[in-house]
Structure formats: C-alpha cells, structure tokens
C-alpha positions as CSV (number, residue, x, y, z in Angstrom):
1,X,0.0,0.0,0.0
2,X,1.3,3.4,-0.9
3,X,2.1,5.7,2.0
4,X,0.9,9.0,0.4
5,X,-2.3,9.5,2.2
6,X,-3.1,11.5,5.3
7,X,-6.0,11.3,7.8
8,X,-7.2,13.3,10.7
9,X,-8.4,11.4,13.8
10,X,-10.5,13.5,16.2
11,X,-9.7,12.7,19.8
12,X,-12.0,13.1,22.9
13,X,-12.5,16.2,25.0
14,X,-10.4,14.6,27.7
15,X,-7.5,12.3,27.2
16,X,-6.6,10.6,30.4
17,X,-6.1,7.3,32.1
18,X,-9.8,6.3,31.5
19,X,-9.5,6.4,27.7
20,X,-5.7,6.5,26.9
21,X,-5.5,2.8,26.0
22,X,-8.5,3.2,23.6
23,X,-7.0,6.3,22.0
24,X,-3.7,4.4,21.5
25,X,-5.6,1.5,20.0
26,X,-7.5,3.8,17.7
27,X,-4.3,5.6,16.5
28,X,-2.5,2.3,15.9
29,X,-5.5,1.0,13.9
30,X,-5.4,4.0,11.7
31,X,-1.6,3.9,11.3
32,X,-1.8,0.2,10.3
33,X,-4.2,1.2,7.5
34,X,-1.1,2.5,5.6
35,X,-1.5,6.3,6.0
36,X,1.8,8.3,5.6
37,X,0.6,11.0,8.0
38,X,-1.9,10.6,10.8
39,X,-3.0,13.7,12.6
40,X,-4.2,13.2,16.2
41,X,-6.7,16.1,16.4
42,X,-6.8,17.4,19.9
43,X,-8.4,20.7,18.9
44,X,-11.4,19.8,20.9
45,X,-9.4,18.4,23.8
46,X,-9.3,20.5,27.0
47,X,-7.5,18.1,29.3
48,X,-4.7,15.6,28.9
49,X,-2.8,13.8,31.7
50,X,0.4,11.8,31.6
51,X,-1.4,8.6,30.5
52,X,-2.6,10.5,27.5
53,X,0.9,11.8,26.7
54,X,2.2,8.2,27.1
55,X,-0.5,6.9,24.7
56,X,0.5,9.6,22.1
57,X,4.2,8.8,22.4
58,X,3.6,5.1,22.1
59,X,1.4,5.7,19.0
60,X,4.2,8.0,17.6
61,X,6.7,5.2,18.1
62,X,4.4,2.8,16.3
63,X,4.0,5.2,13.4
64,X,7.8,5.7,13.1
65,X,8.3,1.9,13.0
66,X,5.6,1.7,10.3
67,X,7.3,4.4,8.2
68,X,4.5,6.9,9.0
69,X,4.4,10.2,10.9
70,X,2.0,11.0,13.8
71,X,1.3,14.7,14.1
72,X,-0.5,16.4,16.9
73,X,-3.0,19.3,16.5
74,X,-3.8,21.1,19.7
75,X,-5.1,24.5,20.8
76,X,-5.9,24.4,24.5
77,X,-3.3,26.1,26.6
78,X,-3.6,23.6,29.5
79,X,-2.9,20.7,27.1
80,X,0.0,22.6,25.5
81,X,1.4,23.2,28.9
82,X,1.3,19.4,29.8
83,X,3.0,18.7,26.5
84,X,5.7,21.3,27.2
85,X,6.3,19.9,30.7
86,X,6.6,16.3,29.5
87,X,8.7,17.1,26.4
88,X,6.2,15.7,23.9
89,X,7.1,18.3,21.3
90,X,10.7,17.0,21.3
91,X,9.3,13.7,20.0
92,X,6.2,14.5,18.0
93,X,5.5,17.6,15.8
94,X,2.8,19.8,17.3
95,X,0.6,22.2,15.3
96,X,-2.0,24.7,16.2
97,X,-4.7,23.1,14.0
98,X,-5.3,19.9,12.0
99,X,-5.2,22.0,8.8
100,X,-1.7,23.2,9.6
101,X,-0.7,19.6,10.5
102,X,-1.9,18.4,7.1
103,X,-0.4,21.2,5.0
104,X,2.7,22.4,6.7
105,X,6.0,20.5,6.5
106,X,7.1,18.6,9.5
107,X,7.8,20.9,12.4
108,X,8.0,20.9,16.1
109,X,10.6,18.2,16.6
110,X,14.1,19.1,17.7
111,X,17.2,16.8,17.7
112,X,17.8,15.0,21.0
113,X,21.0,15.9,22.9
114,X,22.4,13.0,24.9
115,X,19.6,10.6,24.0
116,X,18.6,8.9,27.3
117,X,17.2,5.9,25.4
118,X,20.7,4.9,24.2
119,X,20.2,5.6,20.5
120,X,16.4,4.9,20.2
121,X,14.0,7.1,18.4
122,X,13.1,10.5,19.9
123,X,9.7,9.1,20.7
124,X,11.2,6.2,22.7
125,X,13.7,8.6,24.3
126,X,10.9,10.9,25.5
127,X,8.8,8.0,26.8
128,X,11.3,5.8,28.5
129,X,12.2,8.0,31.5
130,X,10.6,8.0,34.9
131,X,11.4,9.7,38.2
132,X,13.0,7.5,40.8
133,X,12.5,8.1,44.5
134,X,15.8,10.0,44.7
135,X,14.7,12.5,42.0
136,X,16.9,11.3,39.2
137,X,15.6,9.8,36.0
138,X,15.9,6.0,35.5
139,X,15.3,4.4,32.0
140,X,12.4,2.1,31.7
141,X,12.3,1.2,28.0
142,X,9.7,-1.6,28.2
143,X,7.2,0.0,30.5
144,X,4.5,2.4,29.4
145,X,4.3,5.2,32.0
146,X,4.1,9.0,32.5
147,X,7.0,10.8,30.9
C-alpha cells in the first residue's frame, strides 16, 4: 500500500487514564491502514494527563516503526502546557490546527541531545524515563508510563 495518504483522527474532549488505551488502539489501527501521515486532532481536547501523553508517544513510536508520521494538532493552553512539561514536542510535531498539521512541512521536533534511550528514536527517548525516588531519571524502555 502506498504511503501517500493523510488522515485526521479527532480525539476526545479529555485524554486521560480512563481512555488512553483506547485512544492508543484507535491511533494504531489508523496507522496500520497505511497512511503516511496521521493527525491526532486534539483541537477539541481541553485536558490531557500523563497517561494521554504516554499513549500519544507510544502511537508515535508505532507510526515511526511503520514508516509513517504522527502529528499532533492542539489549541488548549492547559494541554499545550502538559506537552511542554513532558517534552512531547521533542518527539512529535505539534501544530495549532489539523489543517496546519496536514499542509505544513514537519515541524515541532528538535534533535535530542544525549539521547537517554541509548540511540532509540526521539519518541522512545521521551517515553522511557521515569522519576525515581531520589529525584533522578531512570530508564524504563519496556514499560509504558508517565513521561
């Protein structure tokens, strides 16, 4: 199947632990249909917790391994703040609208410095760290968790 198509997948008003697994499954299902670009449309999303961020990062990793790109469209300042705090824009391109995500060149990702995942993709790097009890980050590459 040719990877030249793009699709926009609207996400729920809240993306949290209650629906993160379903959102991840929905994104993976769309990615597996062979789209070159999948836009996770959070333009109507007003809340996202760390489980939602982890679901987006995992879907981004799946997209990268499938030769596709996951792009994020988001407007809500509280959601953008969570993304900023977790470093999601380092791994996935973030746009102000689904239209911009579809029509603008890839943007929003920056090269990783000192990749904590030991050479893995930026998505894996952003998703594999957790806080230990002593306050330092400890890699957890096979465990889905809050970044």
